[in-house]
Structure formats: C-alpha cells, structure tokens
N, C-alpha and C positions, 0 to 999 in steps of 0.2 A: 504493500500500500504506500502511496506517495501523495504529497500535497499537489495542488493543481499546477504548480510551477516546477519545472525540471531545473533546479538550481545548478547542478554540475555543468550541464550544457550551456545554460544561460551565462554562467560565469567564465566560460572558457575564453582565454586570451586576455583577461582583464589585468590591469596593473595591480601591484601589491597594495598601493594606496587605496584604490577603489575596493578591493577585496576586504581590507581592514574596515573601511567605512560600512560596507554591507554587513559585516559580521557583528556590528554593534546592535543591530535590530534586524536579523536576517530575513524573517518572513515578511516583514513590512517593506524593507528596502529592496529585497529581491523582487517583490511585486511591482515596485516603482521602476526598478531597473528593466524588467520585462517590457513595461509600457514605453519607456524612453528608448530602449534599444530598438524595439520595433519601429518606433517613430523615426529614429535617426537613419535606420537602414533604408527607409523609403524615400529619403530626401536625395534629389539629384546632386551630383558633384557640382560644387561651385555655387550652390544656392545659398541664400542668406537666412539664418535662423536667429531669433532673439530669445534668450532664456530669461524670462521675467521672474524676479525674485530668486535669482540663482544661488544666493548664499556662497558657499565654498565652491560651487560649480563641480560637484563630485563626478558628474557624468560627462565632463568636458571631452575626455578621450574618445568618446563615441562619435564625436562630430569633427573628426580630422579631415573629412572630405568636403566640408562646407565652410562658409564664412560664419563663425559662431560668435555672437555678441552677448555679453552678460550684463544684467541690470539688477541692482539691489539698492535698498535705501540705507541711509546712514545709521539706522538703529539696529541693523542686523546683528544678532549675537554670534554669528559664525566668524571665526578668527580670520579666515582668508577673504571674507566678503569685502574688505577694504581694497582688495585688488580687482574688483569688478571693473568692467570697461566703462560703465556709465552708472553714476550714483543718482538714483531717482526713485520715487515711489511709483509702484505699478499702476496707480490710479491717476497719475499725472505724467505721462511719458513725454520726454523732450524730443520726439521724432515727428517728422512730417507724415501725412497720410500715405498709406501704401508704400512703406519703406522696406518691408521684409517679405521674403517668400514663405516663411513659416514662423511659428511662435509656440512657446510652451510655458505653462504655469504648473510646476510640479511642487506639491505640498506648500502652496503659497496662500491660497484664497482663504484658509482658516485664519490667517494673520492680518487680513486686510479689513479695515472697518467698513469699507464700501466695495464689496466684491463685485457688485453689478457694474460699478464704474470701471473697475479694473478689467473686467471682461470686455466691456465696450471699447476700452482703450486698446486692448489686444486686437479687437476686430478692426479698429481704425488704422492701426499701423501695418496690418497685413495687406498684401496685394490681393487682388481678386483671384479667387480660386485657391488661396493659400490655406494650408492645414494648420490646425491648432491641436495641441495635446494638453489636457488638464488632468492632474491627479489631485485628489482631495481625501482627507480622512473621514471615516464614518464612526469608528470606534478607536479612541486613543485618549490617554491621560492629558491633562493640561500641560502645555510646554511653551517655552519662549514667552512666559508671562512677563508683563501684562498684555502682550500683543497676541492673545489667543482668543478669538472671538466666536468661531463657528465650527460646527460639524455638519456634514452634508448627507442627505439622502440621494438616491439616484435621480428621483424626480426633481429634487432641488437643483442638482447640477444641470440637468437637461433644461430646466426653466431658465437658469442664468444664461446659458449659451443661446437658447432660442430667442430670449428677450433682447440679446445683444445683436441679433441679426445673423447668427451662424446657421448653417444648414448641414445636412448629412450627419446629424448628431447621433453618435452611438455611445452609450454608457455601459460599462462592464464592471463587474465586481473584480477586485484585484486579488482577493483571497477567498477561500472557502471558510465556513464558520469554525471548523476545527483548527485551522491554521490561525484564525483570529484568536481563539481561546488560548492556544499554545503561546502565541506571542505575548498576550496580555499576562499570562501566568509568569512569563519570564520578566516582563516589565515590572511586576510587583516587587521583585527583588530589590530594585533601587527606588521605585516610586514610593514605597512605604517610608523611606528615609531612616534616619537614626536619631536617637534622643538619649539624654543622660538620665534614663529611668531604670537602668539595670536590665533592660529587655533586649539589648542589641544582639546578644548571643542567640536568643530565640528568634530574632528577626533573621539572622544569618541562616539558621536551621530551616526556617520557613522558606527562605529564598532558594536554598539548595533543594528542598523537597519539591517545591513548585517547578523548578527547572527540570527535575527528573520526571515528574508527572507530565510535564508538557510534551515529552517525547511520546508517551502513550496516547495522549490526546491527538497529537499530530498524525499518528498512524491511521486515524479514522477519517482523514481528509476526503478520501473518495466517496464517503457516505453522504456528503452534502449534495443534495439534488437541486436545491432552490437558489443557492448563492445570494441570500438576502441578508446575511450577517457577516459582511466582509470587514476587514480593517479599513478599507476605503474603496474608492472608485477610480477608474480611468475613463476619460471621455475623449473621443475623437470628434472633431467637427471641421467645418470648412467655411471660409468666406465665399459667398456666392460669386460666381464669375460674371 
C-alpha cells in the first residue's frame, strides 16, 4: 500500500537542498512538489514565469529552462526571501498588464489579507492564454503568525479563480485523508511546543509514539475513495485567450 504520491520517482534528480526542504514536512511538501513539477514541465523553453510569494524559492531548480522571476514582500519570514528578484506584495504587483507567460501562487493565499485581489493581480499580469498554478492548505496548524488568515475548500479556490476571470479551472486534492492524518500526527511533535511544567519528557514520548503510529496510518492511503480531506488543494487555471 502506498500514498497517492510516488515520492521516490517524484524526487529523482533533485538537489540535496531541495530534498532537505521536502523532508521537513514530506507528505505536505511532496504534494506541492508534484503540482509544481508538473506545472514546470509543461512550460515551453524560454517562456517567462513569475513565482508570486516565492519565499526561499525552494523549487527554483525546476525552472532552469524558462525565465523565472520571484516576488515576495518585505515581511516574509523565510531567510532567503531577501534575495527575491522583486520585493512587493502579491496584491499590488509592480508589473504592466500581460507581462508573463505563466504564474504560480504556491502556499501563499492563506497569508494574504485580500486573496481575491491577489488572484486578480495574477490574472492581470498574465498574457492571454497563460496558465496559473495555485496550491493552498485545507488542513494545517497556524504558521507564519500573525500573517495566517485563511484555509480553503475546493469550492472556495474555484470561486476565487473564476471570480478573477480565469477559465479551464481544475481543482484537485493534493493528498488522501490518511496521508493528511499521518502528516498532522507528525506535526504535533513540534506544534505542541515545550513548557517549564515538568511534562517535556512526556511530550517527547508522545511525539515519538505519534511518529511511529503515523506510518501505520499512512499505509491505509489507498483506502481513501473520496479525496475530500486532503492537506490542501492544487488548482490549474488559464487566462482566456
């Protein structure tokens, strides 16, 4: 039995830095990698793509065949975000209309106060016929506080894209429900935190136990027939030509 993502094949040929990044939250980040890698492989050589809210741009190496531009705002918590190509908020992009052949927003819209505006901005800077990739969380603990505002249903993502003028919208679950549970069980190990109350040894034991149990939960991944309880969604869309 396997989860819905074939991680060994998906990870083949990746750099040590990217593999290290993936291993911090493997089921979540492998699912985002699958979406981004599929998106990148479909882009024609020499086309221009803008990575909106790129942070450390962990997936940069997948875009060596295109002109890849990164954008993030000045409040990013990611250490390498200071090296982005353009410092700007995704809801006020400093680009002219129809500047890019493709655009992506991966794990960004939960951190934007006005996600509808951000998606309209992505639509504005895309050329006609240009593809957009979006990934968003559905189930995850609070992170990058205080800039963590939303979680999304599949219908919510579809509505955002449709309302901004995108067409050919397809929204897919990024994980099955068992992979979701397994990842969250692992996340509890650090999300519960530590405190000077004499219970940290028990917290460490709980984290170790949950990590072991997560492997048994993960083995049940093929049983999920509905895909309605994922960690998050990936959405593909296109600006009308």
